[in-house]
C-alpha positions in Angstrom: 101.6 123.0 91.1 103.0 124.4 87.8 105.7 122.6 86.1 108.8 123.0 83.9 111.0 120.5 82.3 114.8 120.4 83.1 117.2 118.1 81.5 119.6 116.6 84.4 122.4 114.4 83.3 123.4 111.2 84.5 120.6 110.3 86.8 121.9 106.4 86.9 124.9 107.6 88.9 123.1 110.1 91.3 119.5 109.3 91.8 119.1 112.3 93.7 118.4 115.6 92.6 118.0 118.9 94.4 116.8 122.1 92.9 116.7 125.8 94.7 113.9 127.5 93.2 113.1 131.2 93.3 109.3 132.1 92.9 108.8 135.8 93.5 110.6 136.6 96.4 111.0 133.1 98.0 113.5 130.5 97.4 112.4 126.8 98.3 114.8 123.6 97.8 112.9 121.0 95.9 114.2 117.4 96.2 113.5 114.7 93.5 114.7 111.1 93.4 114.5 108.8 90.3 114.4 104.9 90.8 114.9 102.4 88.0 113.0 99.4 87.9 113.4 96.0 85.8 110.5 95.9 83.1 111.3 92.3 81.9 109.4 91.5 78.5 109.2 88.1 79.1 106.3 88.8 81.9 102.8 89.2 81.1 102.0 93.1 81.4 99.8 92.4 84.4 102.5 90.8 86.2 105.0 93.9 85.3 102.0 96.3 86.6 101.9 94.2 89.8 105.5 94.7 90.8 105.5 98.4 89.8 102.2 98.5 92.2 103.9 96.8 95.0 107.1 98.8 94.6 104.9 102.0 95.0 102.6 101.0 97.9 105.9 100.3 100.2 107.8 103.2 99.1 108.9 106.2 101.6 105.4 108.3 102.5 107.9 111.3 102.7 108.2 111.2 99.0 105.0 111.5 96.4 104.8 109.9 93.0 105.5 112.8 90.2 105.9 110.5 87.1 106.6 106.8 85.7 108.4 107.0 82.6 108.2 104.6 79.4 110.0 101.6 79.2 113.5 101.8 77.9 116.0 99.4 77.5 114.3 96.9 79.8 113.9 99.5 82.9 111.3 101.9 83.5 112.3 105.5 85.8 110.1 106.4 88.6 110.3 110.1 89.4 109.4 110.8 93.2 109.6 114.6 94.9 109.5 115.0 98.6 106.2 116.5 99.6 106.7 119.5 101.1 109.7 121.9 99.7 112.3 123.6 102.2 111.6 126.9 102.5 115.3 128.7 102.3 114.5 132.2 102.5 113.7 135.6 100.8 115.9 137.2 98.2 117.1 140.7 99.0 
């Protein structure tokens, strides 16, 4: 899947994003979710990774992992996308 980068404001308040994308004549709705996880500096790196793995292994299987962001202010952001985009219809 090709990628583009779109700035989205204030994902801490609203962690879900729905984008309508038209490719050629087909329009799809792509759903994304951003989760923020604590990334405690007082833990060993292996402990932090184990916590992230535990979070990911139990995550809703209808969502796929897209990106794990860098640590920022004691948290990391994890972005998911719904597996199948919703086809809306054809443009006229």
